[in-house]
C-alpha positions in Angstrom: 57.9 -35.0 121.5 58.8 -38.1 123.6 61.4 -39.0 121.3 63.0 -35.4 121.6 63.6 -36.0 125.3 66.3 -38.6 124.3 67.9 -36.4 121.8 70.4 -34.9 124.8 71.8 -38.1 125.1 73.0 -38.5 121.5 76.5 -37.8 121.0 77.5 -34.5 119.4 78.6 -34.5 115.8 80.2 -32.2 113.5 79.7 -32.6 109.8 79.0 -36.1 110.6 82.1 -36.3 113.0 81.1 -37.4 116.4 82.9 -34.9 118.9 82.8 -37.7 122.0 87.0 -37.0 122.1 86.3 -33.4 122.5 83.5 -34.0 125.3 86.0 -36.3 127.0 89.0 -33.8 127.2 87.2 -30.8 127.7 86.9 -31.2 131.9 90.8 -31.6 131.7 90.6 -27.5 130.8 89.2 -26.9 133.9 92.3 -28.5 135.7 95.3 -26.4 134.5 98.8 -26.9 136.1 98.7 -23.8 138.6 101.8 -21.4 138.2 103.9 -20.8 141.7 101.8 -17.4 142.7 98.3 -19.7 142.4 99.5 -22.2 144.8 98.2 -20.3 147.8 94.6 -19.1 146.7 91.7 -20.5 148.1 90.3 -22.4 145.0 93.7 -24.2 145.1 93.6 -24.8 148.7 90.3 -26.2 148.5 91.1 -28.4 145.6 94.0 -29.9 147.6 92.1 -30.5 150.6 89.5 -32.3 148.9 91.8 -34.5 147.0 93.9 -35.3 149.9 90.5 -36.1 152.1 89.2 -38.4 149.4 92.4 -40.2 148.8 92.9 -40.8 152.5 89.3 -42.3 152.5 89.7 -44.3 149.8 93.1 -46.0 150.8 91.8 -46.8 154.4 90.7 -50.4 153.6 93.5 -51.0 151.5 97.0 -52.4 152.3 100.1 -51.1 151.3 100.1 -53.0 147.8 96.7 -51.4 146.9 98.3 -47.4 147.4 99.8 -47.8 144.0 96.3 -47.4 142.8 95.9 -44.0 144.5 96.8 -41.7 141.5 94.6 -43.6 138.9 91.3 -44.0 141.5 91.7 -40.3 142.3 92.1 -39.3 138.8 89.4 -41.4 137.8 87.1 -39.7 140.6 87.8 -36.3 139.4 87.4 -37.3 135.7 83.9 -38.7 136.4 82.9 -36.0 138.7 83.7 -33.5 136.2 81.9 -35.0 133.0 78.7 -35.3 135.7 78.7 -31.8 136.9 79.5 -30.4 133.1 76.7 -32.4 132.1 74.0 -30.4 134.2 74.9 -27.3 132.5 72.5 -26.1 129.7 73.2 -27.1 125.9 75.9 -29.8 127.3 76.4 -33.1 126.7 77.0 -35.9 129.3 79.2 -38.7 128.1 78.5 -40.7 131.3 75.0 -41.0 130.0 76.7 -43.5 127.3 76.6 -47.2 128.4 79.4 -47.6 125.8 81.8 -44.9 127.8 80.9 -46.5 131.5 81.6 -49.9 130.3 84.9 -49.0 128.9 86.0 -47.7 131.9 84.3 -50.6 134.2 85.7 -53.4 132.3 89.4 -52.9 132.0 89.5 -51.7 135.7 87.3 -54.5 137.2 89.6 -57.0 135.0 92.9 -55.5 136.3 91.9 -56.0 139.6 90.9 -59.6 139.0 94.3 -60.1 136.8 96.2 -58.9 139.8 94.4 -61.0 142.4 95.2 -64.0 140.1 98.9 -63.2 139.8 99.7 -62.5 143.5 97.4 -64.7 145.4 95.9 -67.1 143.1 94.6 -69.4 145.8 92.8 -66.6 147.8 91.1 -65.2 144.7 89.6 -68.6 143.5 88.6 -69.0 147.3 86.4 -66.0 146.7 84.1 -68.2 144.5 83.5 -71.0 147.0 82.7 -69.8 150.8 84.4 -71.6 153.7 82.1 -74.5 154.9 79.9 -75.1 152.1 78.0 -78.4 151.9 79.2 -80.5 149.4 76.1 -80.9 147.3 75.9 -77.1 147.1 79.4 -76.8 146.0 78.7 -76.6 142.2 75.6 -74.4 142.5 77.5 -71.8 144.5 80.6 -71.8 142.2 78.5 -70.9 139.6 76.6 -68.4 141.3 79.6 -66.6 142.6 81.5 -66.7 139.1 78.1 -65.1 137.6 78.2 -62.4 140.4 82.0 -62.0 139.6 81.4 -61.2 136.0 78.2 -59.1 136.6 80.6 -56.7 138.5 81.5 -54.3 135.7 78.0 -54.5 134.3 76.5 -53.0 137.3 79.2 -50.6 137.9 78.4 -49.2 134.1 74.8 -49.6 134.3 74.2 -47.9 137.5 76.1 -44.8 136.5 74.3 -45.1 133.3 70.9 -45.3 134.7 71.1 -42.7 137.8 72.2 -39.9 135.3 69.8 -40.6 132.5 67.0 -40.9 135.0 67.9 -37.5 136.5 68.5 -35.7 133.2 65.1 -36.8 132.0 63.3 -35.9 134.8 64.7 -32.5 134.9 63.8 -32.1 131.2 60.4 -33.2 131.7 59.7 -30.9 134.9 61.3 -27.9 132.7 58.9 -28.7 129.8 55.8 -28.8 132.2 57.0 -25.5 133.6 57.3 -24.0 130.1 53.9 -25.4 129.3 52.1 -24.4 132.6 53.5 -20.8 132.7 50.8 -19.0 130.7 48.1 -21.6 131.9 48.3 -21.7 135.5 51.4 -19.4 136.7 50.8 -20.4 140.3 51.2 -24.0 139.6 54.3 -23.2 137.3 56.0 -21.3 140.1 55.5 -24.6 142.5 56.8 -26.7 139.7 60.0 -24.4 139.0 60.4 -24.5 142.8 60.5 -28.3 142.6 62.9 -28.2 139.3 65.4 -26.2 141.3 65.3 -28.5 144.5 65.4 -31.5 141.9 68.5 -29.8 140.4 70.3 -29.6 143.7 69.5 -33.2 144.2 70.9 -34.1 141.0 73.9 -32.0 141.5 74.5 -34.5 144.7 73.6 -37.4 142.7 76.5 -36.7 139.9 79.0 -36.3 142.8 77.9 -39.4 144.8 77.8 -41.5 141.7 81.3 -40.6 140.9 82.5 -41.4 144.2 80.6 -44.7 144.4 82.0 -46.0 141.3 85.7 -45.3 142.4 84.5 -46.8 145.9 83.3 -50.1 144.3 86.5 -50.5 142.4 88.8 -49.8 145.4 86.5 -52.6 147.2 87.2 -55.1 144.6 90.6 -54.2 144.4 90.6 -54.9 148.3 89.8 -58.5 147.6 92.7 -58.9 145.4 95.7 -57.2 146.8 
C-alpha cells in the first residue's frame, strides 16, 4: 500500500515509451493564439492583465539589460504554473514532481545568469565571492563558502519545487485514502476529514501558484546580481 502512493510520480508510459514529452507540451494547448474576435473577451482580458502585472513586478528590481529576459521569465512562469495546476486534476501526471525536469530548468538558466555576469562585469561577479571588509584570515574560508553557496543555488531551485509539490500530492492522497476507509466505519469522522481534504486542496492550489512564482523570482534575483 505504501508503495502505491508513489505511483503517481512515475512517468507515464505507453508500450514502454515514456510520455513525458506529451505531458510537457499539453499545457501549451490551453494557451492558443486568440483570433481577432476573442481579443476583447473576459478571459483574454484577465489573462493579459495577469501577465502584464507579473512582468511589471518581475522587472522592478532589474535594470534595462535585464528586461531582455522578460519574455523568457514570463513564459517560464506560465509553463510551470500550468504544469503545477494540471497536476492537481484527477488521473493526471505532474512533471514538476520530477527532480530531473526541475534541475533541467534550473541549471541552464542559473548558469546563463552566471555567464552573463562573468562576461559583462567580471570584477563585480567575482566580488560577490568575497564581502567587503573581510578579515585576512577569513578570506580563504569565505571564498570557499560563497563558491559552494553559488553552486547550491540551482539545486535549491529544483529541490524546493520538487519537495513542495511532492509533499502536497502525498498528503492529499493519504487524506483521500483515509476518507474512503473511514466512510463505512465512521461517517462523521469521514465527513470532517473530507472537509479537511477540500481545504488542503485549496491550499495546494495556492502552493502550486506560489512555487511557480518563487522559482522565477529567484531566477530574476540571480539575474539582478549579474546585469
